[in-house]
Backbone as CSV, one residue per row, in Angstrom:
resi,resn,N_x,N_y,N_z,CA_x,CA_y,CA_z,C_x,C_y,C_z
1,MET,6.210,-8.942,13.448,5.176,-8.780,14.469,4.170,-9.912,14.314
2,ASP,3.947,-10.658,15.366,3.155,-11.879,15.309,1.680,-11.683,14.979
3,ASP,1.071,-10.586,15.427,-0.363,-10.409,15.225,-0.701,-9.455,14.089
4,CYS,0.270,-9.031,13.318,0.046,-8.088,12.224,-0.481,-8.827,10.994
5,ILE,-1.649,-8.428,10.514,-2.257,-9.089,9.360,-1.375,-8.971,8.121
6,PHE,-0.712,-7.827,7.931,0.137,-7.678,6.750,1.406,-8.527,6.860
7,CYS,1.941,-8.669,8.054,3.089,-9.567,8.239,2.684,-11.003,7.935
8,LYS,1.466,-11.378,8.297,0.969,-12.721,7.991,0.781,-12.904,6.492
9,ILE,0.365,-11.850,5.802,0.257,-11.911,4.339,1.645,-12.066,3.729
10,VAL,2.621,-11.310,4.228,4.003,-11.429,3.739,4.492,-12.863,3.887
11,LYS,4.170,-13.523,5.013,4.623,-14.891,5.281,3.725,-15.946,4.632
12,SER,2.730,-15.498,3.849,1.762,-16.389,3.186,0.932,-17.199,4.169
13,GLU,0.791,-16.693,5.396,-0.086,-17.337,6.377,-1.544,-16.965,6.120
14,ILE,-1.743,-15.839,5.456,-3.066,-15.379,5.033,-2.971,-15.177,3.522
15,PRO,-3.920,-15.735,2.761,-3.843,-15.578,1.311,-4.124,-14.138,0.874
16,SER,-3.538,-13.765,-0.245,-3.791,-12.462,-0.847,-3.687,-12.607,-2.353
17,ARG,-4.201,-11.637,-3.046,-4.077,-11.619,-4.507,-2.888,-10.726,-4.840
18,LYS,-1.714,-11.314,-4.823,-0.469,-10.575,-5.035,-0.381,-10.083,-6.476
19,ILE,0.147,-8.863,-6.617,0.398,-8.341,-7.955,1.869,-8.000,-8.166
20,TYR,2.636,-7.965,-7.088,4.076,-7.711,-7.202,4.747,-8.168,-5.911
21,GLU,5.968,-8.691,-6.074,6.742,-9.057,-4.896,8.214,-9.056,-5.267
22,ASP,9.024,-8.475,-4.380,10.470,-8.599,-4.470,10.985,-8.840,-3.055
23,GLU,12.278,-8.708,-2.844,12.832,-9.034,-1.525,12.392,-8.079,-0.420
24,ASN,11.935,-6.858,-0.776,11.586,-5.855,0.230,10.138,-5.379,0.203
25,ILE,9.436,-5.632,-0.898,8.120,-5.039,-1.132,7.126,-6.110,-1.549
26,LEU,5.883,-5.925,-1.107,4.778,-6.762,-1.547,3.623,-5.842,-1.928
27,ALA,2.978,-6.146,-3.036,1.776,-5.414,-3.451,0.673,-6.430,-3.713
28,PHE,-0.531,-6.101,-3.260,-1.657,-7.011,-3.416,-2.953,-6.225,-3.476
29,HIS,-3.953,-6.829,-4.094,-5.263,-6.194,-4.215,-5.915,-6.071,-2.835
30,ASP,-6.601,-4.958,-2.613,-7.319,-4.743,-1.355,-8.470,-5.741,-1.252
31,ALA,-8.670,-6.294,-0.081,-9.737,-7.277,0.143,-11.126,-6.652,0.079
32,ALA,-11.214,-5.345,0.325,-12.499,-4.637,0.273,-12.311,-3.386,-0.595
33,PRO,-12.199,-3.563,-1.908,-11.859,-2.439,-2.785,-12.884,-1.311,-2.763
34,GLN,-12.355,-0.087,-2.790,-13.181,1.115,-2.789,-13.203,1.788,-4.159
35,ALA,-12.568,1.169,-5.135,-12.519,1.668,-6.506,-12.209,0.478,-7.407
36,PRO,-12.449,0.609,-8.719,-12.138,-0.500,-9.625,-10.679,-0.972,-9.525
37,VAL,-9.759,-0.040,-9.328,-8.371,-0.378,-9.041,-8.130,0.008,-7.585
38,HIS,-7.767,-0.942,-6.751,-7.461,-0.653,-5.352,-6.504,-1.728,-4.861
39,PHE,-5.270,-1.321,-4.667,-4.268,-2.249,-4.174,-3.409,-1.567,-3.119
40,LEU,-2.660,-2.382,-2.390,-1.778,-1.910,-1.329,-0.345,-2.254,-1.678
41,VAL,0.560,-1.375,-1.315,1.990,-1.620,-1.458,2.586,-1.481,-0.064
42,ILE,3.276,-2.532,0.398,3.797,-2.556,1.763,5.265,-2.963,1.774
43,PRO,5.992,-2.504,2.793,7.319,-3.078,3.004,7.142,-4.450,3.653
44,LYS,7.991,-5.388,3.294,7.914,-6.706,3.931,8.345,-6.630,5.391
45,ARG,9.291,-5.756,5.674,9.738,-5.566,7.056,8.672,-4.764,7.790
46,HIS,8.355,-5.159,8.993,7.326,-4.474,9.762,7.802,-3.080,10.190
47,ILE,7.140,-2.088,9.651,7.299,-0.689,10.066,5.884,-0.233,10.366
48,ARG,5.631,0.221,11.567,4.252,0.524,11.990,3.573,1.601,11.158
49,ASN,4.272,2.673,10.860,3.653,3.772,10.113,4.730,4.683,9.544
50,ILE,4.328,5.644,8.766,5.287,6.521,8.095,6.098,7.355,9.090
51,MET,5.554,7.604,10.269,6.272,8.372,11.282,7.445,7.587,11.880
52,GLU,7.470,6.283,11.662,8.548,5.451,12.201,9.652,5.160,11.189
53,LEU,9.567,5.751,10.001,10.649,5.584,9.031,11.919,6.227,9.576
54,GLU,13.027,5.558,9.385,14.329,6.049,9.836,15.140,6.502,8.624
55,GLN,16.253,7.168,8.872,17.132,7.630,7.804,17.500,6.488,6.847
56,GLU,17.753,5.317,7.400,18.145,4.187,6.561,16.998,3.624,5.729
57,ASP,15.773,4.124,5.952,14.599,3.670,5.203,14.281,4.553,3.997
58,ILE,15.104,5.572,3.728,14.819,6.498,2.631,14.707,5.754,1.301
59,SER,15.623,4.861,1.029,15.599,4.106,-0.221,14.352,3.224,-0.294
60,LEU,14.016,2.569,0.804,12.823,1.725,0.841,11.575,2.557,0.568
61,ALA,11.456,3.720,1.204,10.286,4.581,1.001,10.172,4.994,-0.460
62,GLY,11.284,5.368,-1.059,11.274,5.727,-2.475,10.875,4.558,-3.357
63,ASN,11.366,3.377,-3.031,11.019,2.184,-3.806,9.543,1.828,-3.663
64,LEU,8.971,2.028,-2.473,7.534,1.788,-2.290,6.717,2.694,-3.202
65,LEU,7.063,3.981,-3.217,6.338,4.928,-4.068,6.548,4.623,-5.546
66,ASN,7.779,4.313,-5.920,8.068,4.002,-7.312,7.296,2.774,-7.779
67,GLN,7.244,1.744,-6.948,6.508,0.541,-7.333,5.015,0.812,-7.384
68,ALA,4.496,1.621,-6.463,3.077,1.988,-6.492,2.744,2.687,-7.805
69,GLN,3.602,3.599,-8.237,3.387,4.334,-9.491,3.419,3.382,-10.683
70,LYS,4.390,2.490,-10.734,4.501,1.545,-11.848,3.270,0.640,-11.934
71,LEU,2.850,0.119,-10.788,1.698,-0.782,-10.784,0.415,-0.048,-11.153
72,ALA,0.267,1.196,-10.690,-0.906,1.981,-11.067,-0.964,2.130,-12.586
73,ALA,0.164,2.419,-13.199,0.206,2.548,-14.653,-0.141,1.217,-15.331
74,GLU,0.447,0.122,-14.836,0.179,-1.201,-15.413,-1.286,-1.592,-15.299
75,LEU,-1.948,-1.118,-14.254,-3.351,-1.475,-14.030,-4.319,-0.456,-14.636
76,GLY,-3.807,0.422,-15.498,-4.684,1.283,-16.286,-4.915,2.688,-15.777
77,CYS,-4.122,3.142,-14.834,-4.353,4.465,-14.244,-3.425,5.548,-14.791
78,ALA,-2.607,5.246,-15.783,-1.629,6.219,-16.280,-2.293,7.438,-16.900
79,GLU,-3.331,7.232,-17.690,-3.939,8.346,-18.418,-4.748,9.278,-17.520
80,LYS,-5.628,8.738,-16.703,-6.528,9.575,-15.902,-6.056,9.786,-14.477
81,GLY,-5.091,8.989,-14.015,-4.549,9.185,-12.678,-5.105,8.244,-11.640
82,ALA,-4.629,8.436,-10.427,-5.000,7.588,-9.293,-4.776,8.378,-8.016
83,ARG,-5.265,7.851,-6.937,-5.020,8.435,-5.612,-4.062,7.511,-4.865
84,PHE,-3.016,8.108,-4.289,-2.025,7.387,-3.493,-2.192,7.886,-2.062
85,VAL,-2.504,6.973,-1.135,-2.854,7.358,0.228,-1.987,6.607,1.231
86,ILE,-1.421,7.360,2.183,-0.728,6.760,3.320,-1.391,7.312,4.578
87,ASN,-2.214,6.494,5.221,-2.835,6.889,6.481,-1.828,6.650,7.603
88,CYS,-1.887,7.481,8.641,-0.924,7.364,9.731,-1.597,7.513,11.084
89,LYS,-1.526,6.465,11.869,-2.063,6.409,13.230,-3.577,6.635,13.249
90,SER,-4.168,6.638,14.420,-5.636,6.657,14.533,-6.266,7.916,13.958
91,ASP,-5.726,9.088,14.240,-6.325,10.316,13.702,-6.181,10.414,12.188
92,GLY,-5.197,9.732,11.633,-5.006,9.725,10.186,-5.780,8.626,9.481
93,GLY,-6.515,7.823,10.239,-7.346,6.781,9.650,-6.648,5.454,9.413
94,GLN,-5.467,5.255,9.993,-4.758,3.993,9.810,-5.437,2.909,10.634
95,THR,-5.808,1.812,9.981,-6.491,0.721,10.684,-5.619,-0.522,10.834
96,VAL,-4.546,-0.628,10.056,-3.583,-1.717,10.205,-2.238,-1.079,10.511
97,ASP,-1.668,-1.437,11.646,-0.402,-0.839,12.082,0.791,-1.461,11.367
98,HIS,0.829,-1.266,10.073,1.944,-1.676,9.215,1.902,-0.685,8.060
99,LEU,2.992,0.017,7.844,3.055,1.014,6.787,2.529,0.444,5.478
100,HIS,1.632,1.178,4.825,1.113,0.744,3.534,0.612,1.929,2.736
101,ILE,0.725,1.784,1.432,0.209,2.778,0.502,-1.015,2.175,-0.172
102,HIS,-2.150,2.872,-0.071,-3.329,2.502,-0.846,-3.200,3.188,-2.196
103,VAL,-3.478,2.469,-3.267,-3.560,3.067,-4.594,-4.958,2.772,-5.122
104,LEU,-5.691,3.855,-5.420,-7.064,3.730,-5.901,-7.196,4.444,-7.238
105,GLY,-7.891,3.836,-8.164,-8.094,4.448,-9.462,-9.190,3.740,-10.231
106,GLY,-9.333,4.135,-11.488,-10.347,3.531,-12.339,-11.688,4.217,-12.280
107,ARG,-11.780,5.283,-11.506,-12.985,6.122,-11.443,-12.590,7.468,-10.874
108,PHE,-13.472,8.467,-11.011,-13.213,9.762,-10.434,-13.288,9.663,-8.906
109,LEU,-12.315,10.213,-8.244,-12.263,10.199,-6.779,-12.355,11.645,-6.303
110,GLY,-13.506,12.023,-5.785,-13.706,13.395,-5.339,-12.933,13.728,-4.072
111,TRP,-12.951,15.005,-3.735,-12.304,15.469,-2.514,-13.246,16.404,-1.805
112,PRO,-13.435,16.308,-0.513,-12.813,15.327,0.368,-13.383,13.937,0.137
113,PRO,-12.597,12.912,0.503,-13.076,11.541,0.311,-14.293,11.256,1.171
114,GLY,-15.058,10.277,0.729,-16.190,9.857,1.542,-17.496,9.953,0.909
């Protein structure tokens, strides 16, 4: 998708602070962190949101979650935990139309958020 900011990050048209990359997944620090640890894990292929995942995306979805968990542990969240968030569409608070997992940690995160 030509105007998608995350697709531009995948293509290195927009710089990011990458923390992981393979052929299908990219993880990078959030540009406006809301916690000491705050990064995003995205599929490199443009998928608008979690509601658009298809049967053939099951493995990709699992790999996104698995990589998010591994990186959270590597960045110091294994002992006390972290919040893993997937916003979906406007009512769900999604602001970038590209599937992504926010991982936040390094401090207590109350509920409800905000």
